[in-house]
C-alpha positions in Angstrom: 25.5 -13.7 2.4 21.8 -14.5 1.8 21.2 -18.0 0.5 18.3 -20.6 0.8 18.7 -24.3 1.3 18.5 -25.0 -2.5 21.0 -22.2 -3.4 18.5 -19.8 -4.8 17.6 -16.2 -3.8 14.2 -15.9 -5.3 12.2 -16.7 -2.2 13.1 -13.2 -0.8 10.7 -11.6 -3.3 7.4 -10.2 -2.1 4.6 -12.7 -2.9 2.4 -11.4 -5.8 -0.8 -11.9 -3.7 0.5 -9.3 -1.1 0.3 -6.4 -3.5 -3.2 -4.9 -3.7 -4.1 -3.0 -6.8 -7.7 -1.8 -5.8 -6.8 1.9 -5.6 -4.2 2.1 -8.4 -4.0 1.2 -12.1 -2.5 -2.2 -12.8 0.1 -2.5 -15.6 1.1 -6.0 -16.6 4.4 -6.8 -18.2 6.3 -10.1 -18.3 10.0 -9.2 -19.2 11.7 -11.5 -21.6 15.0 -13.2 -20.8 17.0 -10.5 -22.6 15.5 -7.7 -20.5 16.3 -9.3 -17.2 19.6 -11.1 -18.0 21.6 -8.3 -16.4 19.7 -8.7 -13.1 20.7 -12.4 -12.9 24.3 -11.4 -13.5 24.4 -8.7 -10.8 25.4 -8.3 -7.2 23.5 -6.0 -4.9 25.4 -4.2 -2.1 24.3 -2.4 0.9 26.8 0.5 1.3 28.5 1.0 4.7 27.8 4.2 6.5 30.4 6.9 6.0 31.9 5.5 2.8 33.3 7.8 0.2 31.1 6.9 -2.8 33.8 8.0 -5.3 36.2 5.4 -4.0 33.8 2.4 -4.3 34.1 1.9 -8.1 37.9 2.6 -8.2 38.6 0.1 -5.4 36.5 -2.6 -7.1 38.5 -2.2 -10.3 41.8 -2.2 -8.5 40.8 -5.3 -6.5 40.7 -7.2 -9.8 36.9 -7.4 -10.2 36.0 -7.4 -13.9 32.5 -6.0 -14.2 30.4 -4.5 -17.0 28.6 -1.8 -15.0 28.3 -0.2 -11.6 25.1 1.7 -10.7 23.9 3.3 -7.5 20.4 2.1 -6.5 19.2 5.1 -4.4 21.5 6.4 -1.7 22.5 3.3 0.2 22.7 0.4 -2.3 24.6 -0.3 -5.5 24.5 -2.9 -8.2 27.5 -4.4 -10.0 26.7 -6.1 -13.3 28.9 -8.9 -14.8 29.0 -10.4 -18.3 27.9 -13.9 -17.1 26.3 -15.5 -14.0 29.5 -17.5 -13.5 31.7 -14.4 -13.4 29.3 -12.7 -11.0 29.4 -15.8 -8.7 33.2 -15.8 -8.9 33.4 -12.2 -7.8 30.8 -12.8 -5.1 32.9 -15.7 -3.7 36.2 -13.7 -3.7 37.4 -12.6 -0.3 38.1 -9.1 -1.3 39.0 -6.4 1.2 36.9 -4.0 -1.0 33.7 -5.9 -0.2 34.1 -5.7 3.6 35.4 -2.1 3.6 32.6 -0.6 1.5 29.6 -3.0 1.9 27.6 -4.2 4.9 25.9 -6.8 2.7 26.8 -8.3 -0.6 24.6 -10.8 -2.4 23.3 -11.9 -5.9 20.4 -9.8 -7.0 16.8 -11.0 -7.0 13.9 -9.9 -9.1 12.3 -7.8 -6.4 15.4 -5.7 -5.7 15.0 -2.0 -6.0 16.1 1.2 -4.3 15.2 1.3 -0.6 15.8 5.1 -0.4 16.5 8.1 -2.5 18.8 11.1 -2.7 17.5 14.4 -1.5 19.1 17.8 -1.0 18.2 19.2 2.4 18.9 22.8 3.5 19.7 23.5 7.2 18.6 27.1 7.9 19.3 29.5 10.8 22.3 27.5 11.8 24.5 29.1 14.5 28.2 29.4 13.9 28.8 27.4 17.1 27.4 24.3 15.4 29.3 24.5 12.1 31.0 21.1 12.1 30.3 17.8 10.2 29.6 16.1 13.5 26.8 18.6 14.5 25.2 18.6 11.0 25.3 14.7 11.0 23.5 14.7 14.3 20.9 17.2 13.1 20.2 15.3 9.9 20.3 11.8 11.4 16.5 11.7 11.8 16.0 12.5 8.1 18.5 10.2 6.6 22.2 9.4 6.1 24.6 12.2 5.0 26.2 11.6 1.6 27.9 14.9 1.3 27.8 18.7 1.4 27.5 21.4 -1.2 31.1 22.5 -1.0 30.6 25.5 -3.4 27.9 26.8 -1.0 30.2 26.3 2.0 33.1 28.1 0.4 31.3 31.0 -1.4 28.1 31.7 0.5 26.8 33.3 3.7 27.1 31.3 6.9 23.3 31.2 7.4 22.6 27.8 5.9 24.1 24.5 4.8 23.0 22.3 1.9 23.5 18.6 2.4 22.9 15.6 0.2 21.3 12.8 2.2 19.9 9.4 1.5 16.4 9.2 2.9 13.4 6.8 2.9 11.0 9.8 3.1 8.8 10.2 0.0 7.8 13.7 0.9 9.4 17.1 1.3 11.3 17.4 4.5 10.2 20.5 6.3 10.9 20.4 10.0 12.1 22.5 12.9 14.7 20.9 15.1 15.7 22.1 18.6 19.5 21.8 19.2 21.4 22.5 22.4 24.9 23.8 21.9 27.0 24.6 25.0 23.8 24.9 27.1 21.9 27.3 24.8 18.9 26.1 22.7 18.6 27.0 19.0 15.8 26.3 16.5 17.1 24.9 13.2 14.8 24.7 10.2 15.2 21.9 7.6 
């Protein structure tokens, strides 16, 4: 739980004077209360590693949480919106198993919240059969991001020459790398 001495969360925002606009266009907009009301009535969650994303929403509902919306913010965060600030705080203060099972962090949102990563499909090419396991693929992709899932259609219907994986990454560029992996004492070059 993140909280300041006076009970607010706003001091976590990036100070406006730290953002330099010399090399980019500056667009100014001051949202009115109606545009940002949902932010003030939302919780932001940092999703635990290895969580089945399909189960998060279902467990929140079955845990008795009455919310208006559930949105993923990139690959490792989510936002749950409530009808009022009071209902958001009530859910926040509940000691639900759902919160601890699915989230590393849960807190009311602040104005500067936004995605800290993004989804990306990554293709693992020239992959030897010896390494075809979720554990091996997770180790290979760990330097690029966290694995969200695999392209199951590709795994079931395609050649065994490559694997498509959905990852959450903080990279804002195409991932094109060669990785050296040692399997049972033999070295293999894997292209991402």
